[in-house]
C-alpha positions in Angstrom: 99.5 -5.7 -39.8 96.6 -4.5 -37.7 97.4 -2.7 -34.5 95.0 -2.9 -31.6 96.8 -0.6 -29.2 93.7 1.7 -29.2 91.4 -1.2 -28.3 93.8 -2.1 -25.4 93.7 1.5 -24.2 89.9 1.7 -24.2 89.2 -1.9 -23.1 91.7 -2.5 -20.4 91.9 -0.4 -17.2 95.0 1.8 -16.8 96.1 -0.2 -13.7 96.0 -3.5 -15.6 97.8 -2.0 -18.5 100.6 -0.8 -16.2 100.9 -4.3 -14.8 101.0 -5.7 -18.4 103.7 -3.2 -19.3 105.7 -4.2 -16.2 105.6 -7.9 -17.1 106.4 -7.2 -20.8 109.4 -5.0 -19.9 110.7 -7.7 -17.6 110.2 -10.3 -20.2 112.2 -8.3 -22.8 115.0 -7.8 -20.2 115.1 -11.6 -20.0 115.5 -11.8 -23.8 112.1 -13.2 -24.6 109.1 -11.9 -26.6 105.9 -11.3 -24.7 102.4 -11.6 -26.2 98.9 -11.2 -24.8 96.9 -14.2 -25.8 93.6 -16.0 -25.1 90.2 -14.6 -24.0 91.2 -11.1 -23.3 92.3 -10.6 -26.9 89.0 -12.0 -28.1 87.1 -9.8 -25.7 88.8 -6.6 -26.8 87.2 -7.1 -30.2 83.8 -7.8 -28.6 84.2 -4.8 -26.3 83.3 -7.2 -23.5 83.7 -6.1 -19.9 84.4 -8.1 -16.7 87.5 -9.5 -14.9 90.2 -9.8 -17.6 92.0 -13.1 -18.1 95.6 -12.0 -18.2 97.3 -14.6 -20.2 100.9 -13.8 -21.5 102.8 -16.2 -23.8 106.6 -15.9 -23.9 108.4 -16.9 -27.0 112.0 -18.1 -26.4 111.5 -18.6 -22.7 113.1 -21.3 -20.5 112.1 -22.7 -17.2 114.2 -20.0 -15.4 112.5 -17.2 -17.2 109.4 -17.2 -14.9 111.4 -16.7 -11.7 113.5 -14.1 -13.4 110.4 -12.1 -14.4 108.9 -12.5 -10.9 112.1 -11.1 -9.4 112.1 -8.1 -11.8 108.5 -7.1 -11.2 108.4 -8.1 -7.5 105.8 -10.7 -8.4 104.8 -13.8 -6.6 104.6 -17.2 -8.3 101.3 -18.7 -7.0 101.2 -21.9 -9.0 103.1 -23.9 -11.5 102.0 -26.6 -13.9 103.8 -29.4 -15.7 103.1 -27.6 -19.0 105.5 -24.7 -18.4 102.8 -22.4 -17.1 102.9 -20.4 -14.0 100.4 -18.3 -12.1 101.9 -15.0 -11.0 100.5 -12.1 -8.9 101.8 -8.8 -10.1 100.6 -5.5 -8.8 97.6 -7.1 -7.3 96.6 -8.9 -10.5 96.7 -12.6 -11.4 98.6 -13.5 -14.5 98.9 -16.8 -16.3 102.3 -16.8 -17.9 103.2 -19.6 -20.3 106.1 -20.7 -22.4 105.0 -20.6 -26.0 104.7 -24.3 -26.9 103.7 -26.9 -29.4 101.6 -29.9 -28.4 100.8 -33.4 -29.6 98.4 -35.9 -28.3 99.5 -39.6 -28.1 95.9 -40.8 -27.9 92.4 -39.2 -27.7 91.8 -37.7 -24.3 95.4 -38.0 -23.1 97.3 -35.1 -21.7 99.4 -33.5 -24.4 103.1 -33.9 -24.9 104.6 -30.4 -25.1 107.8 -28.8 -26.3 109.0 -25.3 -26.7 107.4 -23.7 -29.7 107.0 -20.6 -31.9 104.1 -18.1 -31.6 102.4 -19.7 -34.6 102.7 -23.2 -33.0 101.3 -21.9 -29.7 98.3 -20.3 -31.4 97.8 -23.4 -33.6 97.3 -25.7 -30.5 94.3 -23.7 -29.2 90.7 -24.7 -29.3 88.9 -22.2 -31.6 90.1 -19.5 -34.0 88.6 -16.7 -31.9 90.9 -17.8 -29.0 93.9 -18.1 -31.2 95.0 -14.5 -31.6 98.0 -12.8 -30.0 98.9 -9.1 -29.4 102.5 -8.0 -29.1 103.5 -6.5 -25.7 107.0 -5.7 -26.9 107.8 -2.0 -26.6 108.6 -1.5 -30.3 105.6 -3.5 -31.6 103.1 -2.8 -28.8 99.6 -3.7 -30.0 100.5 -5.5 -33.2 97.9 -8.3 -33.8 99.0 -11.8 -34.9 96.0 -13.7 -36.2 97.3 -16.6 -38.3 94.1 -18.6 -37.8 91.7 -15.9 -38.9 90.0 -15.4 -35.5 89.1 -11.8 -36.0 87.2 -12.6 -39.2 85.3 -15.3 -37.3 84.5 -12.9 -34.5 83.0 -10.4 -37.0 80.9 -13.3 -38.5 79.8 -14.7 -35.2 81.4 -18.1 -36.0 83.0 -20.6 -33.7 85.6 -22.7 -35.7 88.1 -25.4 -34.7 91.6 -25.2 -36.1 91.8 -28.7 -37.5 89.5 -31.7 -38.1 90.9 -33.8 -35.2 90.5 -31.1 -32.6 87.6 -32.6 -30.7 89.0 -36.1 -31.0 92.3 -35.0 -29.4 90.6 -33.2 -26.6 86.8 -33.8 -26.1 86.6 -31.2 -23.4 86.5 -28.8 -26.3 83.0 -30.0 -26.9 81.9 -28.6 -23.6 83.9 -25.4 -24.3 82.1 -25.1 -27.6 78.8 -25.0 -25.8 80.1 -22.5 -23.3 81.4 -20.1 -25.9 78.6 -20.5 -28.4 76.0 -19.7 -25.7 78.0 -16.8 -24.1 78.9 -15.2 -27.4 75.7 -16.1 -29.3 77.9 -17.7 -32.0 77.1 -20.4 -34.4 79.4 -23.4 -35.0 80.9 -23.5 -38.5 79.5 -26.4 -40.5 82.8 -28.3 -40.4 83.1 -27.7 -36.7 79.6 -29.0 -36.0 80.2 -32.1 -38.2 83.5 -32.8 -36.3 81.8 -32.3 -33.0 78.9 -34.6 -33.6 81.4 -37.3 -34.9 83.5 -36.9 -31.8 81.0 -37.1 -29.0 82.0 -40.6 -28.1 85.5 -39.4 -27.2 84.0 -37.7 -24.1 84.4 -41.0 -22.3 88.1 -40.8 -22.7 88.4 -37.6 -20.6 89.6 -37.8 -17.0 86.9 -37.2 -14.3 88.7 -34.1 -13.0 88.9 -32.4 -16.4 85.3 -33.3 -17.3 84.1 -32.1 -13.9 85.9 -28.8 -14.2 84.4 -28.1 -17.7 80.9 -28.9 -16.5 81.2 -26.7 -13.5 82.5 -23.8 -15.6 79.2 -24.1 -17.5 77.2 -23.9 -14.3 78.9 -20.5 -13.7 78.1 -19.1 -17.1 75.6 -16.2 -17.3 73.4 -18.5 -19.5 74.1 -22.0 -18.3 70.7 -23.1 -19.6 71.6 -22.3 -23.2 75.0 -24.1 -22.9 73.5 -27.2 -21.4 70.7 -27.2 -24.0 73.4 -27.3 -26.7 75.2 -30.2 -25.0 71.9 -32.1 -24.7 71.0 -31.5 -28.3 74.5 -32.8 -29.4 74.0 -35.8 -27.1 77.1 -34.7 -25.3 75.5 -34.4 -21.9 74.5 -38.1 -21.9 78.0 -38.9 -23.1 79.3 -37.5 -19.8 76.9 -39.8 -18.0 73.7 -41.5 -19.2 72.1 -40.3 -16.0 72.4 -36.6 -16.9 69.2 -35.1 -18.4 68.5 -31.6 -19.4 65.2 -30.0 -18.2 64.8 -26.7 -20.0 62.2 -25.3 -17.6 64.3 -25.9 -14.6 67.5 -24.5 -16.0 65.7 -21.4 -17.3 65.2 -20.5 -13.6 68.7 -21.5 -12.5 70.5 -18.1 -12.9 67.7 -16.1 -11.2 67.3 -18.6 -8.3 71.0 -18.8 -7.6 71.7 -15.1 -7.8 73.7 -14.1 -4.7 75.1 -17.5 -4.0 78.8 -18.1 -4.0 80.4 -19.9 -7.0 80.6 -23.1 -4.9 77.0 -22.7 -3.9 75.9 -22.2 -7.5 77.8 -25.2 -8.6 76.2 -27.3 -5.9 72.7 -26.2 -6.9 73.6 -27.2 -10.5 74.4 -30.7 -9.4 71.2 -30.7 -7.3 69.1 -29.9 -10.4 70.8 -32.7 -12.3 70.3 -35.0 -9.3 66.5 -34.2 -9.3 66.4 -36.1 -12.6 68.0 -39.3 -11.5 67.7 -42.2 -9.0 69.9 -42.4 -5.9 72.1 -45.2 -7.5 72.5 -43.0 -10.6 73.6 -40.1 -8.4 76.2 -42.3 -6.8 77.4 -43.3 -10.2 77.6 -39.7 -11.4 79.5 -38.7 -8.2 82.0 -41.4 -8.9 82.4 -40.3 -12.5 82.9 -36.6 -11.9 84.2 -36.6 -8.3 82.8 -33.1 -7.3 83.8 -31.5 -4.0 82.0 -32.5 -0.9 79.3 -29.8 -0.9 78.3 -30.5 -4.5 78.5 -34.3 -4.0 76.1 -34.0 -1.0 73.7 -31.7 -2.9 73.6 -34.3 -5.8 72.9 -37.2 -3.5 70.4 -35.4 -1.3 68.5 -34.1 -4.3 68.1 -37.6 -5.8 67.0 -38.9 -2.4 64.5 -36.1 -1.9 62.9 -36.6 -5.3 62.5 -40.3 -4.5 60.7 -39.4 -1.3 58.5 -36.8 -3.1 57.6 -39.4 -5.7 56.8 -41.8 -2.9 54.1 -39.3 -1.7 55.9 -38.9 1.7 55.0 -35.2 1.9 51.5 -35.5 0.6 49.3 -33.8 3.2 52.1 -33.6 5.7 52.2 -30.8 8.2 54.7 -28.0 7.7 56.7 -29.2 10.7 56.9 -32.7 9.4 58.2 -31.4 6.0 60.7 -29.1 7.8 62.0 -31.9 10.0 62.7 -34.0 6.9 64.3 -31.2 4.9 66.3 -29.8 7.8 68.5 -32.9 7.6 69.3 -32.3 4.0 71.7 -29.9 2.3 69.9 -26.5 1.8 71.5 -26.4 -1.7 69.8 -29.7 -2.6 66.4 -28.3 -1.6 67.0 -25.2 -3.7 67.8 -27.5 -6.6 64.7 -29.6 -6.1 62.5 -26.5 -5.7 63.9 -25.3 -9.1 63.4 -28.7 -10.7 59.7 -28.9 -9.4 58.9 -25.2 -9.9 55.2 -24.7 -10.8 54.0 -27.8 -9.0 52.4 -28.0 -5.5 55.5 -29.6 -4.0 57.8 -27.1 -5.7 55.7 -24.4 -3.9 56.1 -26.2 -0.6 59.8 -26.4 -1.0 60.1 -22.7 -1.8 57.9 -21.9 1.2 60.2 -24.1 3.4 63.3 -22.3 2.1 61.7 -18.9 2.5 59.8 -19.3 5.8 60.3 -22.6 7.7 64.0 -23.3 7.4 65.1 -19.9 8.8 62.3 -19.9 11.4 63.4 -19.6 15.0 61.5 -19.4 18.3 61.0 -16.1 20.1 62.0 -17.7 23.3 65.7 -18.5 23.8 67.0 -21.4 25.8 67.5 -19.2 28.8 63.9 -18.0 28.5 62.7 -21.6 28.6 64.9 -22.3 31.7 63.5 -19.1 33.4 60.0 -20.6 32.9 60.9 -23.6 35.0 62.5 -26.1 32.7 65.6 -27.8 34.1 68.9 -27.2 32.3 69.8 -30.1 30.0 68.5 -32.0 26.9 64.9 -31.2 27.8 65.4 -27.5 26.9 66.4 -28.4 23.4 63.5 -30.8 23.0 61.0 -28.2 24.1 62.6 -25.6 21.8 62.3 -28.0 18.8 58.6 -28.7 19.7 58.0 -25.0 20.0 59.6 -24.4 16.6 57.3 -27.1 15.1 54.3 -25.4 16.7 55.3 -22.1 15.1 55.7 -23.8 11.7 52.2 -25.3 12.0 50.7 -22.0 13.0 49.8 -23.2 16.5 51.7 -20.4 18.3 52.7 -16.9 17.1 53.4 -14.5 19.8 55.8 -14.5 22.8 52.9 -15.0 25.1 51.6 -18.0 23.2 55.1 -19.5 23.2 55.3 -19.1 27.0 51.9 -20.7 27.4 53.1 -23.6 25.2 56.1 -24.2 27.5 54.0 -24.0 30.6 51.6 -26.5 29.2 54.5 -28.9 28.6 55.6 -28.4 32.2 52.1 -29.3 33.3 51.9 -32.4 31.1 52.6 -35.8 32.9 56.2 -36.8 32.4 
């Protein structure tokens, strides 16, 4: 049996290893066998870096085992699912600890029916062979690799392979995961996997909105979201999520660069905005109802579709900077970022970028107090003059403090 203790020592930080050993020791004290499973095992072979997914499967566990382990390691259970899985914070690290289980699906797209299972059964329920390996965390067998599905061989060959022909039919979210892993790892689908995938695209309609949304948003957060979405488009899986979803390669090629520095929620919202730029307002409403994204993303989707409709109606053709800014100020900034990406290389795309870079953050030199000191009475008029002053700056009519003061004095002289 292959032992990967050396890979663990070189690929996992000492602090994380200590936390793993603490969890494993507690599990053995509770009479169960602990195994490291999931993406971290895969990434050890790939020598991938980044935040580790600390997934531990317990063979022989009961519902009480989780609380017993938490007590022994002074851990905190942060979440618990109906599938005998808990989130646990140990030593500052987040673990997903599961009861090894077997699964069956009553119908395509349904949630699985689970029961306590063996390690082989737990690995056999997973999506792809490269994610179906386990490493022993028991003291006597630390580092022993269990690979009944041949995942290590597929890793060496750069192949993504499902574990049985009905995999995508049972859970069509695996189609989106196939795109995500294939693009991230630069892997090819095995012939039988691709055949099964193409034959199962129709089952995407069986997936609940929440699960479909979560998988799509994980793709938005991938380093190469463009590649993953391109695969989904080529498989006709993107349109199976919703007929309104279209893939624009040029736009998505800019996505990672243009969203660098945004929060995860911000990047997700811009992803929806790029999609929204390719659909009508009614279609954006339909997509929002299908996927139910959170409020920020839903607004970006809606505002983006509406902005594109206004652009195509020539509303901004020849308009002054201040008029464009007044219209765009009312929209989600993330929607404007998405539309600027979608229309990159065109005149309106340039104007949107200029608005984001220059006109949206533009503020007057004079404050409200400065305007009052020039003779404007306190009240709504101060705000109105400041808005006009900002518009004048956007249109290049004023630039310096002196010119702003002259602008305010002229307003005071004007007949009321």
